Residue, then its C-alpha position, 0 to 999 in steps of 0.5 A: m474472496e468477497n471484497n464487499l466487506n459487511i458493516e460489522q468489519f467496517k466497525k471494527m477496521s481503524a482509521d489506520e487500518a484504512i488509510k493504511s489499505a489505500f495507500s498499498a491499493d496501487d503502486k502506481a498511485l503511490i509513485k504519483f503520490t511520491n513525487s508529488t509529496m517529495g518531489k520526485n521524478h520516478d517513472v510510474d510505468t517502470s519504476v518497482v516499488t517495495k514495501l519494506d518491513s516496517s516494524f523494529v526491535r529496540p532494547v530497552a534496559d530493565g534494571k540487570i535484565m535487557m528486554y526488547d520491545n517493538l517499533r512500528a512505523d506506519m508505512i516504508f516502502k522503496i522505489n526503485d533504491d529510495i527509501y521513503n516511510i509516511e506517517f499517517q496522523t489524525t491530530h497534531d502531535s508535538t512528539m511526532i518528530v521524535r517519532m520521525l528520527q527513531y524510524e528514521l534511525n532505525t531505517i538507517l541502522n537496517e541499511l547498515k547491516s547489509a551496506k559493505l565496506d570498500d577498500k577504505f573501509e567508506t561505505y554509503v547508507d541512504i536517508p530516507a525520506m519521510s512525510v506526515i499526512q495529517l488528516e484533522e485540523s489542529k493548531n500550529v501545525p507547520d508545512h514541514y518538521k525540520v531537524h538540524f544537524r550539526n558537526t561539532v568538528t566542522n560544524k557543518i549542518l545537514t538539514q532534515e525536513y519531513p513535509i507534511v500534508k494537510l488533508w483538511e486544506h485540499t479539496t477533491a479537485q486539489l487531490l486530484a489535481e496533485n496526484k493523491a487520489m488515495l487521499i479522497p476518501f478521507t476529505a469527511i474527517k475535518n468536519r469531525k471538529i465541526l461536529d465535536i463543537d457544534k453539532s449544528e445542520v452544517g456539520y451533518k450536511s457537510t460530512i453527507k456531502d463530502i462522503k457523496e463527493s467520495y463516493n462519485t469522484l471514486s466511481e468516475l476515476a474507475e470509469t475513465g480507468e485513472i484508478s486500477i480496479q484495485a485501488y478502486h474497491e479499496y478506496h470505496n472500502s476505505t470511504t465506506h469505512v468514514a462514512q459508517y464512523f461518522l453514523e455510528k458516532y455523530f449520526n445517532i438513531n433520532n437524528p433527522y439526517r441519518k437516513e440521507l447518509e444510510t441511504v448515501i451508502a447504501e446506494a454507494r454499495q450497489e454501485p455496478r462497479y462495486r462487485s466481487f473483486a474475484d469478479l471484476l479480476r476475471e474481467e480484466v484478465r479475461e480481456e487480456y486473453r481476448s486481446f491476445a486472441e484478437l492480436k494472432r486472427e490479425e496475424g492471419r492465425e487460424e480463427g478457429r483455433e485461436e477461439g480454441i485457445e481463448i476459451g481453453m484460457e478462460k475455463g483454465m482461468e475460472k478453474g483455478m480461480e473458482k477453486g481459490k488457487a491463485e497460482g492457477a490464475i497466475d500461471i495463466l497470465l504468465r503464459l500470456p506474451k504481455p503479463s502485466l504486473d498490476t493484474l499479477k498484483s491484483i491477483a496476488r492480493e484476491y488471495n491475500l499473498s504478499d509481494k514476497q509471496l506473489a514473487k515466490t510464485i512467479s519465480s516457481l513457475e518461471d522454472s517449471y516453465k524452463k524445465g518443461k515445455a518452455p526451455n527459453y521462456k524470459l519473464p518480461s523486464e518489469i515482472s523480472r525486476f521486481c521479483i529481484a527486488q523482492r529476493n534481494e529484500m528477502m535475503k536481507e531481512k533474512s541477514q538481519k535477524k541472524s544479525l539480531q539473533a547474535e546481538k540478543p544476550t543470553t541467560k544462564k539458568r539457575g544451576d548452570d554453574g553447578r550451583 
């Protein structure tokens, strides 16, 4: 699969899709962002991220007929056992706090469906921590949305705060310092308001400067290894989406700055690191193979034999990936002494596998190893925790679907009562 999207694909991509793609690119980056925004301290290397279903079905009364409609949050996920919801807003929306409460309530109801009562008929349910990311400057935007719940019997107050990240207040350097690298592709959006009001030289130059700075910063982060291969490509694509949006809407064919912005986009797409995602994955996995072979050679194993293992692994990996078989690449990676969960997820994304599908594939391969030539095979703890978390989430979703089906009213067809 070629990860380098063409211009037509960028035109079709919505702003929501671009930012959700950036936030889904790298679990470690998401953990860092959540720690920074929510004041948490999740361990970046050992914590497990589980993406949750963000769509909710809600009943809507229409006369005598009960109908159902879908409500969809932007991003709901767990880090270990803690639940988070992040919402993305281009401009300020005074009804946002109402939607946040709807998402919060529906998330709590989903948790309650799988909660178990203790012998005192009590249960505990986590309230999700929520935040809003606003991309464009607006008037009267608070630092937090707040809701105060009062118990009318005890008069006790429960206050919910939803922090708001105001992107226009952050420079690229500040985003890096605050572990918010996934917002770097969107820094140019603040110029939209300037260009809407006054299509001046300042607005055009500022847009080009911000887009160029986003590309350059991402390249530097990739070079130093501060962001993963997967994150680099997703952030690069998101930057191009923003650049293409400005090119089409504000830099018309007669605009004197259009050629400069086109050149910035074209040069970024020729960046050596911005190659086929599959090629970069091959290099990453090959490096793990080489490290493995080198380690064995240092331990005094027969060099020729180890080189044969390395070559055999590379050929197997090439065969699996060239044929488009994610399972083949995952299989070879799992056979290494210390397979990387990040690399497994990168391969999964290359073949459009969800986290749940990846976990199923890993579990299936693990079973085949134990039934075959490796009865004592054991997954690394990080990968095992990931699979368990995904399996639990699948069981929970299955249970919720059964509950929902049981709640749906049944309608009689005419004639069922004998008339």
